[in-house]
TORVOPA-689969 format. One record per residue (C-alpha): residue in one letter; x, y, z. Coordinates in steps of 0.02 Angstrom, whole numbers, plus 50000, padded with zeros to 5 digits. Layout:
# residues N
aXYZ ...
This chain:
# residues 646
m494644774549570 k495734784249451 n497064796749514 n497584810749399 p499174819249455 l499084837949496 p499844849249362 s501664854649404 i502154872849424 t502934879949267 q504194894049237 s502844904449153 q501714903049303 v503084909249415 i503574923749303 w501794929849273 s501354927849454 a502834939149495 v502254951849365 l500514951649444 i501244954449619 i502354968849560 l500874977249470 c499754974349620 a501044982849735 f501204997349614 y499295000349605 l499144998849795 i500495012349816 w499495023349698 t497685019949758 l497955016649943 g499415028549968 l500555015950048 m502055027550030 n501165042750105 g501855039750277 a500265033050357 r500615023050517 l500485004050501 d500165002250690 v498585012350679 p497095002050610 y496475007650444 t494695006250515 y494415013850686 d492545017950696 g490835010350675 d490774992050624 g492624992250595 l492894991950784 e492034974950788 y493484967550688 n494764976850798 l494014967250943 l493974950450853 v495784951550794 k496464957750962 t495484944151051 t496154931050931 i497944936550956 e497894938251144 n496744924151196 g497104910351068 w495484911950972 w494004923850960 f492614914851053 e492974921251229 n493834936951298 p494124937751487 m494684956051476 t492954962151421 g491164959351480 a491704962051662 p491234956151793 g490924941251678 t491814935951521 l491294940651347 e490754924951254 m490494928151072 y489814911151023 d488154918950980 y488994928950845 a489274916150709 i490254927050589 g491034912250498 s492694921750464 n493794908150537 l494964907150386 d495224925950393 l495604925750580 l496754910350558 i497774919950432 m497904934750549 k498344922850690 i499804916650584 l500304934750544 s500324938450732 l501844926950746 f502814941250664 s501944955450760 g500904955350917 n500144972350876 y498374968950821 a498294984950712 v499834979950614 v499114962550588 m497434969650525 n498264981950408 v499444969250335 y498004957450309 y497034970850220 i498494973750099 l498744955050085 g496944952850029 f497314962049865 f498684949749820 l497704934349873 t496204939949769 a497274943449618 l498254927049627 c496684916649648 s495904925849501 l497434922649397 y497334903949431 v495504903549381 f495744913649220 r497164902149168 q496064886949203 l494854894449079 r496234896448947 i496444915148958 s498224920548902 y499354926849044 p499374945449002 i497484946348990 a497294935249145 v498404947149242 f497374962149182 g495724954249239 s496424948249405 l496984965549453 l495324973349394 f494394961249505 s495534963849653 f495394982749639 l493484984049635 y492694998849717 y491934986049838 h493684981949907 f493955000049961 y492205004450015 r492154989250129 i493744993550224 g492684994450383 h492184976250365 y493734965050363 n492734949250332 l491914957250178 i493564962350098 s494154944250106 y493384938849942 y494864929549872 m493924912949873 i492564919149757 p493564915849598 l493834897649646 m491984896549690 v491544903049516 l492704890349436 v491874875849521 i490124882949472 l490704883849291 w491364866249295 v489704860049360 c488774869549224 q489914861449093 g489644844149164 e491454841349214 p491794824649304 l492274831649474 y491904815749569 f490914804449449 r491104799449268 q489634795349156 g489584778949064 r489904766249204 t488684752249235 g488794754749424 l488704771449515 l490294768649621 s491274761949475 g491164779249403 l492034787149553 t493534797749505 l494774810349578 t495554824049477 h496344840749521 k494644848349481 g493834837449616 l495104843349738 i494804861549698 a492954857949713 a493284851349889 v494374866349935 i492894877849904 l492274873550079 l493554886550135 i492404899650064 t491214896050206 s492654901250325 t492744918450249 h491164929250256 s489654917650269 y488734927150132 y490004922350003 g489784904050037 y487904905850043 f487854915149873 g489004901949803 l487804888249860 l486334896749775 l487274898949612 l487984881249623 a486194874749638 v485774884549478 g487264876249395 v486724858849449 l484954861349382 w485654868349218 a486884853749191 y485634840249235 s484294847949125 r485474847248975 t485864828748986 y484824820549126 h486404810649172 a486584805549352 a488404810149355 d488064828149309 f486854829549453 l487964820649577 n489514830849538 g488594846849578 a487634839249723 i489224833549810 a489954850949789 c488364858049868 v488504845650014 v490324851250037 l489754868950049 i488344865050169 a489534855150279 g490754869650284 i489394881550334 l488804869850475 l490564866850538 n490894885450552 k489274887950645 l489454872150754 p490174881150910 s488744893750905 l487434879950880 v488124869951025 y488244884851137 g486424889251096 l485914871451136 f486584872351314 n486264891051349 g484634894551259 p484254903551097 s485204919251050 f484414935951027 v485884940950917 m485594926850795 s483704930250774 y483564948950762 r483404950450572 y481744953650483 a481134948650314 f480974966650250 e482844969650277 s483214959150121 e482404973250019 t483134987250120 w484884980350091 g484564972649919 m485444976749758 k484854988049622 l485314984349440 i485705002949407 q486995002749547 l488044990149451 l488185002549311 l488315019049409 p490045026549442 a490885024549607 q490455036949746 g491775050849743 h492335046349570 r493965054849512 i493055062949365 p491875076649437 f490555073649308 l490385055349351 a490505058649537 d489045070649521 i488015057549438 a488335045049579 q488005058449710 k486355064149638 y485715046449632 t486235043349812 e485355059349871 y483705057849778 r483355039349760 p482595027849896 l483455012749976 v485215018549942 n486465011950072 e487925000450071 n487304993949901 v488255008449818 s489774996949833 a489064986449692 s489754998249560 l490724988249429 g491615002149340 i491585005449151 i492504989649100 g491474978349213 s489874987249150 i490314982848969 g490454964449019 l488784965449110 v487904972948961 i488564959248851 l488004945648969 l486254953448986 g486074954748797 w486894937948760 i485194929848729 f485024941248579 l486814940248521 r487274922048535 g486364916948373 f487404928048256 p488454916548143 l489964927948154 i489944927648345 q489744908848347 a491184906648227 r492314918048324 l491914910748494 a491824892548440 n491864881548595 r491904896948709 a490104900948666 t489564888148795 l490604896948929 v489734913648887 d488064904748894 h488444899449072 l489104916549122 s487504924649058 l486444911849147 l487364914649314 t487324933349295 i485434933849263 a485204921749412 s486254932849522 i485234948249476 f483634938749507 i484274933449678 g485044949949732 t483844963149664 i482664971749782 g481004962649777 g481774947949689 i482064929849740 s482964936149897 a481294943549959 i480484926449940 i481884917550027 a481844930150171 q480064925450215 v480794909150285 f482634913250307 p482834931550354 e484564929550432 v485384933850264 h484874951550220 s486224960850127 y485944953149953 n486844967449870 r488454958549912 i488144945849774 s488804959749661 l490524952249680 y489984936949585 i489214947549450 a490854957749441 f491874941949411 f490694935749276 a490744952949191 i492624954749201 l492844936849134 t491714941248985 v492814956148942 l494374944748954 l493574932748831 l493304947048709 l495114952548727 q495664934548706 l494784933548542 i495614949248481 f497314942948542 e497124926048453 q496514934348294 y497994946048275 r499414939548379 t500434934648224 q500364952148153 h501994962248158 l502204971948320 f500434967148377 c501024958948538 p502044973148610 v500724986048557 f499374975048633 l500314973848799 i500544992548806 l498694995548771 l498204982348898 l499284991049031 a498485007648987 l496735000048995 l497134992249163 t497735008949234 f496155017349166 g495055003749241 i495825005449417 f495735024449398 d493855022349358 q493505010049496 v494475017449644 p494055035149704 a495505045949760 g494765048349935 y495335031249994 a497205035349996 l497915034850169 t498805050050235 a500005053350379 g499305063350524 s497495059950480 d496105063050603 r496015044150626 e497865043450678 k497675058550794 e496145051250882 f496975034250898 q498585041850973 m497625053151095 q496615038551159 a498125027051166 d498985040051278 f497495042451390 f497035024151415 g498895020351434 q498905032251578 i497455022751660 e498345006251633 e499915012851717 k498905019551858 m497835004151895 p498444987051954 a498384972951829 g496714964051826 s495734979751885 s493934980051824 i493314996651752 f491475000351719 i491005011151566 l489595024151562 p488415026551473 d487665010151417 i487765009751226 g486904993151199 g487494975351184 f488724968851061 p488744968150910 n487194979250877 s487364994450984 n486235009450992 p487295022851076 p486615038851146 g487185056551111 k488705058950999 i489445041651033 k489705031850873 g489275013650863 l490405002150968 d491465016851028 s491535009251200 l492674995751130 k494105008351113 p494705007551294 y495004989051278 l495934991151116 h497275001351198 t497574990951353 h498174973351398 t498004971251584 l496334979651625 k494594972151621 w493194982451548 s491334980751568 y491014983451382 p490634973851272 t489344961451331 m488424949451212 k486724956751174 g485294947951257 r486334938051381 f486304939651570 w487814951651590 d487124962951456 n485454964151546 w486384966651712 q487384981351643 t485804989251571 a484964988151742 v486514995451829 c486635010151710 a484805013751732 s484905014651922 s485335029652035 p487165033952065 e487055026952244 d486295010452185 m487525009552038 m489005011252157 g488264997352265 h488174985752114 l489964990252063 f490594987352238 a489734970552247 t490534964752085 g492304970952121 f492474985852007 s493884997852052 g493725010851912 l492375020251817 l492505028151647 v491235041151589 d491095045051404 g490465063051396 y489895060651216 g488435050751279 y487635065151374 a486775080851317 d487785091251441 g489435082351398 g489275071551558 g489405086151677 k487965081351791 t488455062951797 e490305067251834 e489735079451971 a488655066352054 i490015053352051 t491305065552119 t490095070452262 l489685052652302 t491455045352298 g492505060652344 t493605056452194 k494175068952060 p494275061851883 l495725060151765 m495185069351607 s495685065351431 s496515079251334 d494965082551227 g493825082751383 r492825067751316 y493275054951446 a493295056051638 f494095041651730 y493795038451917 d494995028052019 l493765020652145 r495015010352246 s494965021452398 y493065022752394 m492875004052374 d494155000352513 q493105011052633 k491555001052590 k492544984952612 a493204989952779 g493144975152904 m492894962252767 s494244949252726 e494594944352546 a493714927852572 q492194936352646 f492124948852502 e492264935152372 s490914925252458 a489784940652461 k490144943552275 q489644926152225 e488054927352328 y487664943952245 i487914936452072 k486854921352118 t485434933152176 m485544943352013 m485524927851905 a483954922151991 r483014937851936 p481934932251787 e482004948551694 l483934947951686 q483774931251595 d482524938251471 p483414940851302 v482464956551262 f482554964751435 g484034975451396 s483334981551232 e481664986051310 v482484995751452 r483585005351332 e482125009651225 k481155016551368 l482615027251423 t482935034451249 t481135036851191 p480605055351220 k479175057351341 t477525064251265 a476665078751343 q475375073951470 
């Protein structure tokens, strides 16, 4: 077996990496408004699905890892094994960042900012491997890092972590080119052709992409399969097939390793409702449209372009998160070239100028067309979804298309640079124009509305709730269990009533450290069904359930009721004789139930109460309907479906 030493770090690499970092910081200050005074200790995402990642990060920091959280899901423990998010690398990095700050919001925000630098640096490495000059490589790296996607997806911290995609693309291109990652052709025996190069090591490192968002590894696997078939069909050499096949096996192994805890948990605890709730039609609902790659970003800085994007969004069907696929003007130029490459590649002038780079453009065109076939609504994704519906948001493959398109533009710029670099004053003029083009590209890709501001509504809401829930934490003994009304649905797919936004009931936990909260519970599991049954019962029965399981507090979110919670709060006050602590905005009412529960517990020792509690839980667990994965969803549907006239 041959060992090729890894390339050493050069002075040029250090200098240009520093240039990239400085430029990345500058453009972040401009686009994200990092110098506007926005608080670092308030999460940049504090609503909707973004709260899910608040929970995961806080759980990881305070409990060692994200699988279990004893401070939520009371009277049980929230077990998130069913939720196979696959973002273990992201959470590991944030776990390391927590060594410097225990504040989960600071850790999340720093990681979001860090993601721009990681993406740019990984892109720079890949472009250099493909023999793109440093100034042009820096230009392309920053364009890819500052895609509209990166800002639009701020509510999904696992989706913004796409720094592994450039390395994945590099391996796919190596496979297309027949590079000897693990095997060399020409040996008489299969094993005698085994080799190890830095390219093989990089190809092994790509398993880390399966520890970011699972979609990125999955899309990489599909495109890698395309590369394997392409390379093997050119030569029919076993080594070309095996090099790609081993890379595919590495990816599959990474996917399975990330899902292993969930698979083992399901084996011992039965199938998960959370992991089987997707339907085949969703691949078309959340698929990609070719036109969305070319459309301007939503809220574009130029009103005319913003109007084009807005009109399409308003008057066309199946427009949703797929708006994030916008490539910007520069990326769109690269995409048009790749789509038209089949007509352009035969021109003698183009072949002469590109020389050996023509093959690279061939591969980029192949992979782009394959990505569009896979991701487009009604395309290959719709066929795959018939047997594998778990992956549904195929629009997210747009990141791979963006990288292919930007790389194509870089190759064009590289040709211009090589053609005229010896001309007088060309290099300084070229650098100035490149910087101007980069500034224009980022201006085009990033709408102004994503800049953070001090004193925003997000900061005000966060601080108000921090003050209120902090008061509750000061008031209640450590370890107190607090039940939350109304029931908004199990985690992670809630269906809240009234004005409550998805996952809003996570917010009390995010502001406390010593209190146990009833929400969230894992959808379809016993404690989720139990909470649904409790919330659907009368106030008297509900208090009986809360007493039996040791709750000492009750929080009512008035946004979940048509009357603002007035009738519910009145019933609880009448029943318990307790007046609530109200939040400053009147949304939340907190009831300290200790006196009420102590009265019900009169005459019982702690041992007797604990014995009765365990007997109660045993009785509840024996009820078949509470073990039914769909029980909670069915009860919630009945409660929220309007009654028809008799």
